[in-house]
C-alpha positions as CSV (number, residue, x, y, z in Angstrom):
1,M,-15.5,5.5,-11.8
2,S,-17.5,6.1,-8.7
3,E,-17.9,4.0,-5.6
4,Q,-20.7,2.3,-7.0
5,D,-19.5,1.5,-10.4
6,H,-18.3,-2.1,-11.1
7,G,-16.6,-3.8,-13.9
8,P,-17.7,-4.4,-17.2
9,P,-20.4,-6.7,-18.4
10,G,-19.8,-9.9,-19.4
11,S,-18.1,-11.5,-16.3
12,S,-18.6,-15.1,-15.5
13,T,-21.3,-17.3,-14.3
14,A,-23.7,-15.5,-11.8
15,V,-24.1,-16.6,-8.4
16,S,-27.5,-17.5,-6.8
17,P,-29.5,-15.4,-4.4
18,D,-28.6,-17.8,-1.6
19,D,-24.7,-17.3,-2.3
20,M,-25.5,-13.4,-2.0
21,T,-26.9,-14.0,1.4
22,R,-23.9,-15.7,3.0
23,P,-22.1,-14.1,5.7
24,P,-19.4,-11.4,4.6
25,L,-15.7,-12.5,4.0
26,V,-14.0,-14.2,7.1
27,S,-11.1,-16.3,6.2
28,T,-8.2,-17.5,8.4
29,T,-6.1,-18.5,5.3
30,L,-5.6,-14.8,4.1
31,N,-2.6,-12.8,4.8
32,P,-3.3,-9.1,6.0
33,Q,-2.5,-7.7,2.6
34,E,-5.0,-10.1,0.9
35,A,-7.6,-9.3,3.7
36,A,-7.3,-5.7,3.0
37,A,-7.3,-5.8,-0.7
38,A,-10.5,-7.8,-0.6
39,E,-12.1,-5.3,1.7
40,V,-11.0,-2.4,-0.1
41,A,-12.0,-3.7,-3.5
42,A,-15.5,-4.7,-2.3
43,Q,-16.0,-1.3,-0.9
44,V,-15.1,0.7,-3.8
45,L,-16.9,-1.5,-6.5
46,G,-19.9,-2.0,-4.3
47,A,-19.4,-5.7,-4.1
48,T,-19.1,-8.5,-1.6
49,A,-15.8,-10.5,-1.2
50,R,-15.4,-14.3,-0.8
51,A,-12.4,-16.5,0.1
52,S,-12.0,-20.0,-0.7
53,D,-10.5,-22.4,1.8
54,T,-7.2,-22.0,-0.5
55,A,-7.6,-18.1,-0.1
56,E,-8.8,-18.0,-3.5
57,L,-10.7,-14.3,-3.8
58,T,-13.6,-13.7,-5.5
59,L,-15.8,-10.4,-5.9
60,V,-19.5,-10.7,-6.1
61,Y,-21.5,-7.8,-7.6
62,P,-25.0,-7.1,-6.3
63,D,-26.3,-8.7,-9.9
64,G,-24.5,-11.7,-9.4
65,R,-21.5,-11.3,-11.6
66,L,-18.0,-12.8,-10.3
67,A,-14.6,-11.2,-10.5
68,A,-11.3,-12.8,-9.7
69,L,-9.1,-10.9,-7.4
70,E,-5.5,-11.5,-6.8
71,E,-3.0,-9.6,-4.5
72,A,0.6,-9.0,-4.9
73,T,2.9,-7.2,-2.3
74,L,5.8,-5.1,-3.4
75,G,8.2,-4.6,-0.4
76,D,8.6,-6.2,3.0
77,R,5.5,-7.9,4.3
78,A,6.7,-7.8,7.9
79,D,5.7,-4.2,8.6
80,L,2.2,-4.5,7.1
81,G,-0.4,-5.4,9.7
82,L,-4.2,-5.4,8.9
83,A,-5.0,-2.5,11.1
84,H,-2.5,-0.2,9.5
85,L,-3.8,-1.5,5.9
86,R,-7.3,-0.5,7.0
87,R,-5.7,2.7,8.2
88,E,-7.1,1.9,11.5
89,S,-3.8,2.5,13.1
90,D,-0.3,3.9,12.0
91,M,2.2,1.7,10.3
92,Q,4.4,0.2,12.8
93,W,8.3,-0.9,12.8
94,P,9.7,-3.1,15.3
95,A,11.4,-1.0,18.4
96,P,15.2,-1.2,17.7
97,A,15.9,-0.6,21.6
98,R,13.5,0.5,24.4
99,W,12.0,3.8,23.5
100,W,8.8,4.5,21.8
101,W,9.7,6.3,18.4
102,Q,7.3,8.4,16.3
103,V,8.6,8.7,12.5
104,A,7.3,11.2,10.3
105,I,7.7,10.6,6.4
106,H,8.3,14.0,4.6
107,E,9.7,12.5,1.3
108,V,8.3,9.1,0.7
109,R,10.6,8.4,-1.9
110,W,13.1,7.8,0.9
111,L,11.1,5.7,2.6
112,P,13.1,2.3,2.0
113,R,16.2,3.9,3.3
114,I,14.7,5.6,6.1
115,R,13.6,2.1,7.2
116,E,17.3,0.9,7.1
117,V,18.5,4.0,8.9
118,F,16.0,4.0,11.7
119,P,17.4,1.4,13.9
120,V,20.9,2.9,13.6
121,A,19.5,6.5,14.7
122,A,17.2,5.3,17.2
123,R,20.0,3.3,19.1
124,A,22.5,6.1,18.7
125,C,19.9,8.5,20.4
126,E,19.0,6.2,23.1
127,A,22.6,5.8,24.0
128,A,23.3,9.4,24.0
129,D,19.8,10.1,26.1
130,V,18.8,12.5,23.4
131,R,15.2,12.3,21.6
132,S,16.3,13.4,18.0
133,P,19.3,12.7,15.7
134,G,19.7,16.3,15.3
135,D,20.5,16.3,19.2
136,L,23.2,14.2,18.7
137,P,26.8,15.4,19.1
138,A,28.3,16.7,16.0
139,G,31.4,13.9,16.2
140,V,28.7,11.3,16.3
141,I,26.5,12.8,13.4
142,M,30.1,13.3,11.1
143,T,31.5,9.9,11.8
144,V,28.4,7.8,10.8
145,P,27.2,8.5,7.3
146,D,23.7,7.2,7.8
147,L,23.2,9.7,10.5
148,H,24.9,12.6,8.6
149,W,22.3,11.8,5.7
150,L,19.5,11.8,7.8
151,V,20.2,14.7,9.7
152,H,21.1,17.1,7.0
153,T,18.9,15.6,4.0
154,R,15.8,15.6,6.7
155,P,13.7,13.4,4.6
156,A,11.9,12.4,8.1
157,Q,11.4,13.5,11.5
158,L,12.1,11.0,14.4
159,L,11.1,11.7,18.0
160,G,11.9,9.4,20.6
161,H,9.7,9.1,24.0
162,P,12.0,7.7,26.9
163,T,9.1,7.3,29.2
164,V,7.4,4.9,26.8
165,L,9.0,1.8,26.8
166,N,8.9,-1.4,24.7
167,R,6.4,0.0,22.0
168,A,6.8,-0.4,18.5
169,A,7.4,2.6,16.5
170,T,4.5,4.6,14.5
171,V,5.4,5.7,11.1
172,T,2.8,8.3,9.5
173,L,2.8,10.7,6.2
174,G,4.4,14.0,7.4
175,P,4.3,17.5,5.8
176,G,5.8,17.2,2.3
177,R,5.3,18.0,-1.5
178,S,4.7,15.8,-4.3
179,P,7.6,14.9,-6.5
180,D,8.7,16.4,-9.8
181,G,6.6,14.6,-12.5
182,G,3.9,13.7,-10.3
183,M,1.6,10.6,-11.5
184,A,3.7,10.3,-14.6
185,R,6.5,8.6,-12.1
186,V,3.8,6.0,-11.8
187,V,3.3,5.2,-15.6
188,T,7.1,4.7,-15.7
189,A,7.4,2.3,-12.9
190,L,4.2,0.1,-14.0
191,P,6.1,-2.2,-16.3
192,G,8.6,-3.1,-13.3
193,W,6.1,-3.4,-10.8
194,L,4.0,-5.6,-12.9
195,G,7.1,-7.8,-13.9
196,S,8.1,-8.2,-10.3
197,E,8.2,-11.8,-8.8
198,A,5.3,-11.3,-6.8
199,A,3.1,-9.7,-9.5
200,T,4.1,-12.4,-12.1
201,R,2.9,-14.9,-9.8
202,A,-0.5,-13.1,-9.4
203,R,-0.8,-12.7,-12.7
204,S,-0.2,-16.3,-13.5
205,R,-3.0,-17.2,-10.7
206,L,-5.4,-14.6,-12.4
207,D,-4.9,-16.5,-15.7
208,R,-5.9,-19.6,-14.5
209,R,-9.3,-18.4,-13.0
210,R,-12.3,-18.9,-14.8
211,T,-14.0,-15.7,-14.5
212,T,-14.3,-13.3,-17.3
213,E,-13.3,-10.2,-15.0
214,R,-9.7,-10.7,-13.5
215,Q,-8.6,-8.0,-11.1
216,L,-4.8,-7.5,-10.0
217,Y,-4.3,-5.5,-6.7
218,L,-1.0,-4.3,-6.0
219,T,0.1,-3.2,-2.4
220,I,3.0,-0.9,-2.8
221,G,5.3,-1.3,0.3
222,C,8.5,-0.3,1.4
223,T,11.2,-1.3,-1.3
224,E,13.9,0.6,-3.4
225,F,11.8,-0.9,-6.4
226,V,9.1,2.0,-6.0
227,A,11.0,5.1,-5.1
228,D,9.6,8.3,-6.5
229,A,6.5,6.4,-7.8
230,L,5.5,5.5,-4.3
231,D,5.9,9.2,-3.3
232,A,3.5,10.3,-6.1
233,L,0.9,7.6,-5.2
234,A,1.0,9.0,-1.6
235,R,1.0,12.8,-2.4
236,A,0.4,13.8,-5.9
237,D,-3.0,14.9,-7.3
238,G,-4.9,13.2,-10.1
239,V,-4.5,10.0,-11.7
240,P,-1.8,8.4,-13.7
241,P,-1.8,9.8,-17.2
242,A,-1.4,6.7,-19.2
243,T,-2.9,3.1,-19.4
244,P,-0.9,0.0,-18.0
245,P,1.2,-1.9,-20.5
246,E,-1.0,-3.4,-23.3
247,W,0.3,-6.9,-22.4
248,L,-1.4,-6.8,-18.9
249,A,-4.3,-9.3,-19.2
250,A,-6.1,-8.0,-16.1
251,S,-9.7,-6.2,-16.5
252,H,-8.8,-4.0,-13.3
253,L,-5.4,-3.0,-11.8
254,W,-5.3,-1.6,-8.1
255,L,-2.6,0.3,-6.8
256,A,-2.6,0.8,-2.9
257,P,0.1,2.5,-1.4
258,V,1.2,1.8,2.2
259,L,1.4,5.6,3.0
260,G,-1.5,7.9,2.4
261,P,-5.3,7.9,2.0
262,T,-5.7,7.0,-1.5
263,V,-5.9,3.9,-3.5
264,F,-6.1,3.8,-7.6
265,V,-8.0,1.5,-9.8
266,W,-7.6,1.3,-13.6
267,S,-10.4,-0.9,-15.7
268,R,-10.5,-1.3,-19.3
269,D,-14.0,0.3,-19.5
270,D,-13.4,3.3,-17.5
271,G,-9.6,4.0,-17.3
272,W,-8.1,5.5,-13.8
273,S,-9.8,6.9,-10.9
274,R,-8.8,7.5,-7.4
275,H,-10.7,6.6,-4.0
276,E,-10.4,7.2,-0.4
277,P,-11.9,4.0,1.0
278,Y,-10.6,4.2,4.5
279,G,-13.5,5.9,6.0
280,L,-12.5,9.2,4.4
281,G,-14.9,9.2,1.5
282,S,-13.9,9.0,-2.2
283,A,-12.3,11.3,-4.8
284,G,-13.4,11.3,-8.3
285,R,-11.3,10.8,-11.4
Protein backbone atom coordinates (compact mmCIF):
# COMPACT_ATOMS: atom_id res chain seq x y z
CA MET A 1 0.00 0.00 0.00
CA SER A 2 1.41 3.41 -0.91
CA GLU A 3 0.67 6.75 0.70
CA GLN A 4 -2.09 7.35 -1.79
CA ASP A 5 -3.81 3.99 -1.36
CA HIS A 6 -7.02 3.89 0.59
CA GLY A 7 -9.30 1.31 2.05
CA PRO A 8 -11.51 -1.20 0.34
CA PRO A 9 -14.54 -0.19 -1.66
CA GLY A 10 -17.93 -0.59 -0.12
CA SER A 11 -17.47 1.84 2.77
CA SER A 12 -20.54 3.54 4.14
CA THR A 13 -22.52 6.43 2.78
CA ALA A 14 -20.51 9.00 0.84
CA VAL A 15 -20.39 12.62 1.91
CA SER A 16 -21.48 15.60 -0.09
CA PRO A 17 -19.06 18.02 -1.79
CA ASP A 18 -19.93 20.61 0.85
CA ASP A 19 -18.72 18.25 3.57
CA MET A 20 -15.45 17.74 1.72
CA THR A 21 -14.71 21.48 1.69
CA ARG A 22 -15.14 22.04 5.42
CA PRO A 23 -12.08 23.18 7.42
CA PRO A 24 -9.56 20.49 8.45
CA LEU A 25 -9.74 18.60 11.72
CA VAL A 26 -9.94 20.94 14.72
CA SER A 27 -11.23 19.59 18.03
CA THR A 28 -10.54 20.36 21.67
CA THR A 29 -12.17 17.05 22.63
CA LEU A 30 -9.30 14.90 21.31
CA ASN A 31 -6.39 13.81 23.46
CA PRO A 32 -2.87 14.00 21.92
CA GLN A 33 -2.85 10.35 20.86
CA GLU A 34 -6.21 10.66 19.10
CA ALA A 35 -5.18 13.86 17.34
CA ALA A 36 -1.91 12.29 16.18
CA ALA A 37 -3.71 9.13 15.02
CA ALA A 38 -6.14 11.17 12.96
CA GLU A 39 -3.36 13.19 11.35
CA VAL A 40 -1.15 10.19 10.56
CA ALA A 41 -3.96 8.04 9.17
CA ALA A 42 -5.26 10.90 7.05
CA GLN A 43 -1.82 11.63 5.62
CA VAL A 44 -0.96 8.00 4.82
CA LEU A 45 -4.35 7.25 3.26
CA GLY A 46 -4.77 10.57 1.46
CA ALA A 47 -7.95 11.27 3.43
CA THR A 48 -9.33 14.06 5.60
CA ALA A 49 -10.00 13.53 9.31
CA ARG A 50 -13.11 14.83 11.05
CA ALA A 51 -13.92 14.80 14.76
CA SER A 52 -17.41 15.00 16.23
CA ASP A 53 -18.28 16.88 19.41
CA THR A 54 -17.87 13.58 21.26
CA ALA A 55 -14.38 12.94 19.81
CA GLU A 56 -15.65 10.35 17.34
CA LEU A 57 -13.15 10.26 14.48
CA THR A 58 -14.05 9.72 10.83
CA LEU A 59 -11.77 9.60 7.80
CA VAL A 60 -13.20 11.05 4.59
CA TYR A 61 -11.64 9.76 1.35
CA PRO A 62 -11.44 12.00 -1.73
CA ASP A 63 -14.27 10.03 -3.37
CA GLY A 64 -16.52 10.73 -0.36
CA ARG A 65 -16.33 7.33 1.32
CA LEU A 66 -16.15 7.22 5.12
CA ALA A 67 -14.09 5.18 7.56
CA ALA A 68 -14.42 5.03 11.33
CA LEU A 69 -11.17 5.47 13.27
CA GLU A 70 -10.64 4.57 16.93
CA GLU A 71 -7.35 4.99 18.82
CA ALA A 72 -6.09 2.99 21.81
CA THR A 73 -2.89 3.65 23.75
CA LEU A 74 -0.80 0.88 25.29
CA GLY A 75 1.28 2.34 28.11
CA ASP A 76 1.44 5.52 30.14
CA ARG A 77 -0.32 8.43 28.46
CA ALA A 78 1.37 11.04 30.67
CA ASP A 79 4.60 11.04 28.63
CA LEU A 80 2.89 11.40 25.25
CA GLY A 81 2.61 14.97 24.03
CA LEU A 82 1.19 15.90 20.63
CA ALA A 83 4.45 17.52 19.47
CA HIS A 84 6.35 14.30 20.12
CA LEU A 85 3.66 12.11 18.55
CA ARG A 86 4.01 14.31 15.46
CA ARG A 87 7.83 13.94 15.79
CA GLU A 88 8.11 17.71 16.00
CA SER A 89 10.02 17.29 19.28
CA ASP A 90 11.66 14.52 21.29
CA MET A 91 9.76 12.46 23.82
CA GLN A 92 9.86 14.15 27.21
CA TRP A 93 9.96 12.77 30.76
CA PRO A 94 9.40 15.01 33.80
CA ALA A 95 12.62 16.28 35.37
CA PRO A 96 13.20 14.23 38.57
CA ALA A 97 15.41 16.89 40.17
CA ARG A 98 16.86 20.13 38.75
CA TRP A 99 19.16 19.36 35.81
CA TRP A 100 18.17 18.83 32.20
CA TRP A 101 18.79 15.22 31.16
CA GLN A 102 19.20 13.63 27.75
CA VAL A 103 18.30 9.95 27.50
CA ALA A 104 19.35 7.99 24.38
CA ILE A 105 17.66 4.59 24.24
CA HIS A 106 19.90 1.83 22.86
CA GLU A 107 17.68 -1.16 23.70
CA VAL A 108 14.06 -0.21 23.19
CA ARG A 109 12.79 -3.40 24.87
CA TRP A 110 14.08 -2.00 28.15
CA LEU A 111 12.25 1.32 27.76
CA PRO A 112 9.73 0.61 30.58
CA ARG A 113 12.47 -0.24 33.07
CA ILE A 114 14.64 2.68 31.97
CA ARG A 115 11.64 4.92 32.58
CA GLU A 116 11.39 3.57 36.14
CA VAL A 117 15.12 3.73 36.86
CA PHE A 118 15.75 7.16 35.35
CA PRO A 119 14.62 9.27 38.36
CA VAL A 120 16.79 7.19 40.72
CA ALA A 121 19.82 7.57 38.48
CA ALA A 122 19.31 11.29 37.83
CA ARG A 123 18.89 12.15 41.52
CA ALA A 124 21.95 10.09 42.46
CA CYS A 125 24.05 11.83 39.81
CA GLU A 126 22.92 15.30 40.80
CA ALA A 127 23.60 14.56 44.47
CA ALA A 128 27.13 13.42 43.58
CA ASP A 129 27.59 16.24 41.04
CA VAL A 130 28.40 13.87 38.17
CA ARG A 131 26.80 13.98 34.70
CA SER A 132 26.42 10.25 34.02
CA PRO A 133 25.59 7.17 36.13
CA GLY A 134 28.86 5.57 35.05
CA ASP A 135 30.72 8.36 36.86
CA LEU A 136 29.11 7.61 40.23
CA PRO A 137 31.33 6.14 42.97
CA ALA A 138 31.64 2.37 42.63
CA GLY A 139 30.21 1.87 46.10
CA VAL A 140 27.02 3.70 45.15
CA ILE A 141 26.62 1.72 41.94
CA MET A 142 27.14 -1.61 43.69
CA THR A 143 24.69 -0.93 46.52
CA VAL A 144 21.79 0.26 44.35
CA PRO A 145 20.56 -2.60 42.10
CA ASP A 146 18.90 -0.27 39.60
CA LEU A 147 22.11 1.71 39.13
CA HIS A 148 24.17 -1.47 38.84
CA TRP A 149 21.82 -2.73 36.11
CA LEU A 150 21.83 0.59 34.24
CA VAL A 151 25.63 1.00 34.29
CA HIS A 152 26.57 -2.59 33.46
CA THR A 153 23.75 -3.47 31.03
CA ARG A 154 23.96 -0.10 29.23
CA PRO A 155 20.47 -0.11 27.70
CA ALA A 156 20.58 3.68 27.49
CA GLN A 157 22.93 6.63 27.78
CA LEU A 158 22.02 9.27 30.35
CA LEU A 159 23.72 12.66 30.24
CA GLY A 160 22.94 15.46 32.66
CA HIS A 161 23.40 19.20 32.06
CA PRO A 162 23.88 21.04 35.38
CA THR A 163 23.82 24.48 33.75
CA VAL A 164 20.34 23.94 32.26
CA LEU A 165 17.78 23.78 35.04
CA ASN A 166 14.11 22.84 35.42
CA ARG A 167 13.70 21.45 31.92
CA ALA A 168 12.01 18.16 31.05
CA ALA A 169 14.29 15.30 30.08
CA THR A 170 14.43 14.52 26.36
CA VAL A 171 14.30 10.91 25.20
CA THR A 172 15.56 9.81 21.79
CA LEU A 173 16.28 6.60 19.90
CA GLY A 174 20.02 6.00 20.14
CA PRO A 175 22.25 3.61 18.20
CA GLY A 176 21.28 -0.04 18.56
CA ARG A 177 20.31 -3.20 16.71
CA SER A 178 16.96 -4.81 16.05
CA PRO A 179 15.99 -7.68 18.37
CA ASP A 180 16.41 -11.34 17.51
CA GLY A 181 13.32 -12.53 15.67
CA GLY A 182 12.60 -9.10 14.19
CA MET A 183 9.03 -8.54 13.10
CA ALA A 184 7.99 -12.03 14.21
CA ARG A 185 7.99 -10.53 17.71
CA VAL A 186 5.15 -8.25 16.65
CA VAL A 187 3.02 -11.14 15.43
CA THR A 188 3.43 -12.88 18.79
CA ALA A 189 2.46 -9.71 20.66
CA LEU A 190 -0.63 -8.82 18.60
CA PRO A 191 -3.23 -10.98 20.43
CA GLY A 192 -2.20 -9.49 23.77
CA TRP A 193 -2.20 -5.95 22.43
CA LEU A 194 -5.61 -6.36 20.85
CA GLY A 195 -6.96 -7.99 23.99
CA SER A 196 -5.74 -5.23 26.29
CA GLU A 197 -8.31 -3.16 28.14
CA ALA A 198 -7.66 -0.04 26.05
CA ALA A 199 -7.84 -1.90 22.73
CA THR A 200 -10.94 -3.83 23.80
CA ARG A 201 -12.74 -0.57 24.56
CA ALA A 202 -11.71 0.87 21.20
CA ARG A 203 -12.86 -2.27 19.36
CA SER A 204 -16.19 -2.04 21.14
CA ARG A 205 -16.57 1.56 19.97
CA LEU A 206 -15.72 0.52 16.42
CA ASP A 207 -18.38 -2.18 16.51
CA ARG A 208 -21.00 0.49 17.17
CA ARG A 209 -19.94 2.66 14.23
CA ARG A 210 -22.13 2.54 11.12
CA THR A 211 -19.33 2.72 8.58
CA THR A 212 -18.40 -0.41 6.69
CA GLU A 213 -14.71 0.39 7.01
CA ARG A 214 -13.47 0.38 10.62
CA GLN A 215 -9.88 1.24 11.51
CA LEU A 216 -8.16 0.54 14.84
CA TYR A 217 -5.07 2.63 15.65
CA LEU A 218 -2.75 1.39 18.43
CA THR A 219 -0.27 3.85 19.92
CA ILE A 220 2.45 1.58 21.35
CA GLY A 221 3.87 3.33 24.40
CA CYS A 222 6.05 2.70 27.43
CA THR A 223 4.85 -0.48 29.14
CA GLU A 224 6.20 -3.92 29.99
CA PHE A 225 3.34 -5.20 27.85
CA VAL A 226 5.20 -4.55 24.61
CA ALA A 227 8.87 -5.38 25.37
CA ASP A 228 10.70 -6.92 22.38
CA ALA A 229 7.86 -6.15 19.98
CA LEU A 230 8.24 -2.42 20.62
CA ASP A 231 11.95 -2.82 19.90
CA ALA A 232 11.09 -4.52 16.59
CA LEU A 233 8.66 -1.78 15.58
CA ALA A 234 11.27 0.88 16.30
CA ARG A 235 14.24 -0.79 14.58
CA ALA A 236 13.50 -3.91 12.52
CA ASP A 237 13.21 -3.96 8.75
CA GLY A 238 10.16 -5.11 6.83
CA VAL A 239 6.66 -5.70 8.12
CA PRO A 240 5.03 -8.31 10.38
CA PRO A 241 5.12 -11.67 8.55
CA ALA A 242 1.57 -12.71 9.43
CA THR A 243 -1.91 -11.19 9.54
CA PRO A 244 -3.62 -10.09 12.77
CA PRO A 245 -5.86 -12.62 14.55
CA GLU A 246 -8.86 -13.69 12.50
CA TRP A 247 -11.24 -12.51 15.20
CA LEU A 248 -10.23 -8.87 14.68
CA ALA A 249 -13.30 -7.23 13.15
CA ALA A 250 -11.48 -4.11 11.92
CA SER A 251 -10.74 -3.49 8.25
CA HIS A 252 -7.45 -1.75 9.13
CA LEU A 253 -4.99 -2.07 12.01
CA TRP A 254 -2.41 0.64 12.72
CA LEU A 255 0.70 0.18 14.90
CA ALA A 256 2.42 3.42 15.89
CA PRO A 257 5.41 3.01 18.26
CA VAL A 258 6.32 6.07 20.33
CA LEU A 259 9.96 5.82 19.22
CA GLY A 260 11.25 5.69 15.67
CA PRO A 261 10.03 7.20 12.39
CA THR A 262 7.75 4.38 11.22
CA VAL A 263 4.08 3.46 11.48
CA PHE A 264 2.63 0.19 10.22
CA VAL A 265 -0.81 -0.42 8.74
CA TRP A 266 -2.57 -3.63 7.81
CA SER A 267 -5.70 -3.79 5.67
CA ARG A 268 -7.77 -6.78 4.62
CA ASP A 269 -7.25 -5.94 0.96
CA ASP A 270 -3.54 -5.08 0.91
CA GLY A 271 -1.93 -6.70 3.97
CA TRP A 272 0.89 -4.94 5.84
CA SER A 273 2.79 -1.84 4.77
CA ARG A 274 5.14 0.55 6.57
CA HIS A 275 5.24 4.33 6.29
CA GLU A 276 7.24 7.29 7.58
CA PRO A 277 4.59 10.01 7.78
CA TYR A 278 6.50 12.47 9.98
CA GLY A 279 7.98 14.56 7.18
CA LEU A 280 10.54 11.86 6.37
CA GLY A 281 8.90 10.25 3.33
CA SER A 282 7.26 6.83 3.09
CA ALA A 283 8.67 3.33 2.73
CA GLY A 284 6.97 0.66 0.68
CA ARG A 285 6.06 -2.79 1.84
